[in-house]
C-alpha positions as CSV (number, residue, x, y, z in Angstrom):
1,X,-104.5,-56.6,-10.5
2,X,-107.9,-55.7,-11.4
3,X,-109.4,-55.6,-8.2
4,X,-110.5,-52.0,-6.0
5,X,-108.4,-49.2,-6.0
6,X,-106.0,-49.5,-2.8
7,X,-106.2,-45.8,-2.5
8,X,-110.1,-45.2,-2.7
9,X,-111.5,-44.2,0.6
10,X,-115.1,-45.4,1.4
11,X,-117.3,-42.6,3.5
12,X,-119.9,-43.9,4.5
13,X,-122.7,-40.5,4.6
14,X,-123.2,-41.8,8.4
15,X,-119.6,-40.8,9.7
16,X,-119.5,-37.5,8.1
17,X,-121.6,-35.5,11.1
18,X,-120.2,-32.4,11.8
19,X,-120.1,-32.0,16.0
20,X,-121.0,-28.4,17.6
21,X,-117.4,-27.7,19.6
22,X,-118.1,-27.0,23.5
23,X,-117.0,-23.3,23.7
24,X,-118.5,-22.1,27.1
25,X,-115.8,-19.6,28.7
26,X,-115.6,-22.5,31.3
27,X,-114.2,-25.1,28.9
28,X,-112.3,-22.3,26.8
29,X,-110.2,-21.9,30.4
30,X,-109.8,-25.3,31.4
31,X,-108.1,-25.4,27.5
32,X,-105.9,-22.5,28.0
33,X,-105.0,-24.0,31.1
34,X,-103.7,-27.1,29.9
35,X,-102.5,-25.5,27.5
36,X,-99.9,-23.7,29.2
37,X,-98.8,-26.4,31.8
38,X,-98.2,-28.0,28.3
39,X,-95.6,-25.2,27.0
40,X,-98.5,-24.1,24.4
41,X,-98.8,-20.4,24.8
42,X,-100.7,-17.4,22.7
43,X,-97.8,-16.1,20.4
44,X,-100.3,-13.5,19.3
45,X,-99.4,-9.7,19.9
46,X,-101.4,-8.5,23.3
47,X,-101.2,-4.9,22.0
48,X,-101.1,-2.8,18.6
49,X,-97.8,-3.0,16.9
50,X,-96.0,0.2,15.0
51,X,-96.3,3.9,15.0
52,X,-99.1,5.4,17.0
53,X,-101.8,6.6,14.5
54,X,-101.2,10.6,14.4
55,X,-103.6,13.0,15.5
56,X,-102.7,15.4,12.2
57,X,-105.0,13.5,9.8
58,X,-106.6,16.3,7.9
59,X,-104.7,17.1,4.6
60,X,-104.4,20.4,2.4
61,X,-102.9,20.3,-0.4
62,X,-102.2,24.0,-1.2
63,X,-100.6,24.7,-4.7
64,X,-98.3,28.4,-4.0
65,X,-96.2,30.0,-6.3
66,X,-92.9,28.3,-6.1
67,X,-91.1,31.4,-4.0
68,X,-93.6,31.2,-1.6
69,X,-93.2,27.3,-1.4
70,X,-89.3,27.9,-1.1
71,X,-89.4,29.9,2.0
72,X,-92.5,27.8,3.4
73,X,-89.7,25.2,3.3
74,X,-86.6,27.1,4.4
75,X,-88.4,28.5,7.6
76,X,-89.8,25.2,8.3
77,X,-86.0,23.3,8.7
78,X,-84.5,26.7,10.3
79,X,-87.5,26.0,12.8
80,X,-87.3,22.1,13.0
81,X,-90.7,21.7,12.2
82,X,-93.3,20.7,9.8
83,X,-94.5,22.7,6.7
84,X,-98.2,21.3,8.4
85,X,-96.8,23.3,11.5
86,X,-96.2,26.6,10.0
87,X,-99.7,26.3,8.2
88,X,-101.7,25.8,11.3
89,X,-99.8,28.5,13.1
90,X,-100.5,31.0,10.2
91,X,-104.1,30.1,10.5
92,X,-103.9,30.5,14.1
93,X,-102.5,33.7,13.4
94,X,-105.4,34.4,11.0
95,X,-108.6,33.4,13.4
96,X,-106.6,35.8,16.0
97,X,-106.8,39.1,13.4
98,X,-109.7,38.4,12.6
99,X,-111.5,38.6,16.1
100,X,-110.0,41.5,17.0
């Protein structure tokens, strides 16, 4: 039982050469066609899934007195809008009053 290790692998350097893969569009199209015939289909999603990005990405961190915060919150919930919509409307009114 002192012979060579039966689990060792003899590697010769000449067999460890990498070969470039043919990635021309024709070869890729042909391999995709053959893969589809054998039932392989691409499982990656075709488009981005999930929520659409919001156009409202700017954030305003306004510190206001507690009574003003409550009033803004009540007005937003009564109108069924977000507080940011109220701030946008207030800003539009402010800009309109400055032009007049």
